[in-house]
C-alpha distance (Angstrom), angle and dihedral (degrees) to the residues before:
residue distance angle dihedral
X1 . . .
X2 3.83 . .
X3 3.74 122.1 .
X4 3.81 93.0 -108.6
X5 3.82 88.6 64.3
X6 3.88 92.7 56.3
X7 3.81 134.4 86.3
X8 3.75 98.5 -138.9
X9 3.85 107.6 152.1
X10 3.78 115.1 91.3
X11 3.93 90.1 -134.8
X12 3.90 91.4 54.5
X13 3.80 90.6 44.5
X14 3.87 92.0 52.2
X15 3.88 92.5 44.3
X16 3.75 89.9 56.5
X17 3.72 93.0 43.5
X18 3.81 97.1 47.8
X19 3.77 99.8 38.1
X20 3.69 103.8 29.0
X21 3.77 130.7 94.2
X22 3.80 117.5 -111.3
X23 3.80 134.8 -146.6
X24 3.82 126.0 178.2
X25 3.69 145.4 -173.2
X26 3.80 129.8 -174.9
X27 3.80 96.2 -73.0
X28 3.88 107.7 25.8
X29 3.72 142.2 35.7
X30 3.80 119.5 -154.6
X31 3.76 124.4 -161.3
X32 3.80 117.0 -169.0
X33 3.78 135.2 -169.6
X34 3.80 124.2 -172.1
X35 3.90 114.2 -125.1
X36 3.76 107.0 -178.2
X37 3.72 116.2 -151.5
X38 3.82 94.5 22.1
X39 3.94 113.7 142.6
X40 3.78 94.6 -137.8
X41 3.83 142.3 -4.0
X42 3.82 122.9 -85.4
X43 3.83 123.7 -153.1
X44 3.75 135.2 -165.8
X45 3.76 121.8 -159.7
X46 3.80 123.6 -153.2
X47 3.79 125.5 -176.1
X48 3.81 114.1 175.9
X49 3.79 129.6 -148.2
X50 3.82 89.7 -104.2
X51 3.83 89.1 72.4
X52 3.83 92.0 64.9
X53 3.73 144.2 -88.4
X54 3.84 123.6 -31.5
X55 3.75 93.8 -85.2
X56 3.69 92.7 54.1
X57 3.86 94.4 43.4
X58 3.84 89.7 51.0
X59 3.83 91.8 50.2
X60 3.76 90.0 50.9
X61 3.76 92.0 50.8
X62 3.85 91.6 48.8
X63 3.85 88.8 52.0
X64 3.74 90.7 50.9
X65 3.71 94.5 46.9
X66 3.84 91.5 47.0
X67 3.75 92.0 51.2
X68 3.82 91.7 49.2
X69 3.78 90.8 48.4
X70 3.78 90.1 54.7
X71 3.88 91.0 47.0
X72 3.73 95.5 42.3
X73 3.88 96.5 107.4
X74 3.82 89.6 55.1
X75 3.79 99.3 46.3
X76 3.78 119.1 104.1
X77 3.71 114.2 -109.7
X78 3.81 107.2 -145.5
X79 3.79 99.0 65.2
X80 3.77 141.5 83.6
X81 3.82 114.3 -149.4
X82 3.82 140.2 175.4
X83 3.83 124.5 -143.5
X84 3.76 110.9 -155.3
X85 3.79 117.9 -168.7
X86 3.86 120.5 -136.6
X87 3.82 121.7 -143.7
X88 3.83 96.2 -94.4
X89 3.83 92.8 55.0
X90 3.85 92.3 91.0
X91 3.87 91.4 66.6
X92 3.84 93.7 59.7
X93 3.75 123.8 102.8
X94 3.81 119.0 -135.1
X95 3.81 91.0 -97.6
X96 3.89 92.6 50.1
X97 3.84 91.3 43.0
X98 3.85 90.5 54.4
X99 3.75 93.3 45.4
X100 3.85 91.2 51.1
X101 3.78 89.1 45.6
X102 3.82 92.3 52.3
X103 3.84 88.2 49.3
X104 3.72 97.3 51.4
X105 3.78 93.5 42.4
X106 3.78 88.4 51.0
X107 3.74 89.7 52.9
X108 3.83 90.2 49.6
X109 3.86 90.4 50.5
X110 3.79 91.6 -121.8
X111 3.86 96.7 127.2
X112 3.80 127.7 78.6
X113 3.81 117.6 -124.4
X114 3.87 96.0 -95.6
X115 3.79 95.0 75.4
X116 3.81 99.0 41.0
X117 3.77 94.8 68.7
């Protein structure tokens, strides 16, 4: 995912975290913040040390990025959101990770209707 699609600055990250709405499932937490007039969504990914060592954390981040890349056409454009992995996320396969990601993004109302069916 290109840099323009990422929430990278600490201030932006904290704004979404503190003022955004959150939804969660067993493996992910999603915070969302509406940004009217924005051309495309921006996403921040956080995987804490409780998930595992650096190798496992990087694998989890890659799975999240891959799932978001596949869902990119169905994601709403006028929003910044954060995906935070919970400790059990490192045990998921790519298919399970994407299914969990679709579930939590649906709960957070970030997907258009085509994917929800």
